[in-house]
N, C-alpha and C positions, 0 to 999 in steps of 0.2 A: 773215318770218312773215306769213301772210295776215291780213287784217283780220277781226276776229271778226264773225260774222254773227248776226243776231237769230234765235232759234229759232222754228220754225214754230208757228203757233197750234194746229195739229193736235196737236203734241207737248205743248202746255201745257193742252189741254182735258182736264177731269176725266172721262174715259170711265167709269171704275169708279164714281165718285160719282154720275154721272148715272144709271147703271144701278140703283144702290141706291135713289135717289130715285124712279125710275120704278116699281120693284117695290113700294115702300111706297105710292106714290100710287095705283097700280092696285089694290092690295089694299084700300085704304080707299075708293076711289071706285066700284069695280065691285061688282055684287051677288055674294054668296057663292056662289050656285049656278053662275053663269057663270064666275067666276074659278076655282072648284074644277074645272070641266070642262076649262078651257083653260090651266091653270097651267103645264103642261109646255111648251107652245108659247111662252107669254109669256116664261118664264124662259130658254128656249133662244134666243129672238130677242134677249134683253137680255144674257145672260151671255156667250155665245160672242163676239159682236162686241166687247164691252167688254174681254174677256180678250185678244183679238187686238190691238186698238188700244192697250191698255196695254202689251202686249209690245213694240210698236214703240219705246217709250220706253227700253227697257233698253239699247239700243245707244248712246244719247246720254247721256253722263255730264256734261253741263254743269251748273254749280252751280244755274242758274236752274231747269232741268228737275227736278233732284234736290229742290230746295227746294219747288217747287210739288207734286211727287209726295208728299213727306212731309206737306205741309199738307193735301192732298186726302185722303190716307189717314187722317190724324187726324180730319178732318171725317166721313169715312165711318164710322169706329169710333164717333164721337160720335153720329151720327144713328142707327145701328143700336142703340147702347146706350140711347138715349132711347126708341126704339120698343119695344125689349124691356122697358124699365122701365115704360113706360105700359101695356103688355099685362100685365105681372106685377102692377102695382098694381090694374088692373081685376079680374084673377082673384082677388087677395087680398081685395078689397072684397066680391066676390060669395061667395067660399068661406068666409071666416072672420068677416066682419062682417055677413053676410046682407043686404047692400044690393043690391037687384036692379034698381032703376029708374034706372040710370045708363048713359050712353053710355061705351063702353070700346073700346079698340083690341083687335082680335082678330088674332092672328098664327098662322095655321094652320101645320102642320108643313112644308108645301111652301114657304111664304114664309120660314120660319126656315132651311130647307135652302138656299134660293137666297141668302139673306143671308150665311150662313156660307161658302158657296162663294165669293161675291164678296169677303168679307174674307180668306179664305185666298189668293185670287189677289192681293189687295193686299199681303199679307205676303210672299208668294213674290217678287213683283216688287220690293218694297223691298229684300229681301236681294240680289237680282240686281243692282240698281242700286248698292248699297253695295259689292258685290264689284267692279263696274266702276270705281267711284271709287277704291277701294283700288289696283286695277291701274294706274290713271292716275297716282296719287301715287307708286307704286313706280317708274314709268318716269321720273319727274322727280327721283328721289332720286339724288344724285351718287355715293353709295356702292355702288350696284348695278351 
């Protein structure tokens, strides 16, 4: 049996999480008018490479890669949930409590769409990796 090799850092890097962080950071940092005009290009450049790079991980079902993928996916969901909660809280304060002089997080529809697409990619790849791990365990089963 060959000696186990250390997985590549390319496989361990959180491409999907990085894309989500960049989408949120660009939404907060750039002016609304510029981001509104160029959102499709920004999300295209961030979503497609992240989906391709995350898809490379599906063929590798080592436990370390699986564990890191699950952790990064949970962090992605946590980050998107916190951003959505902050935007919802600002909307609630303005709409129902009539507080208008506050700084709040604004998530336009195109940012929400990009975040939902990234989360759906994360979920699909988690299920693909779980299927690969199940297949690997079935090969090790002596009854099969």
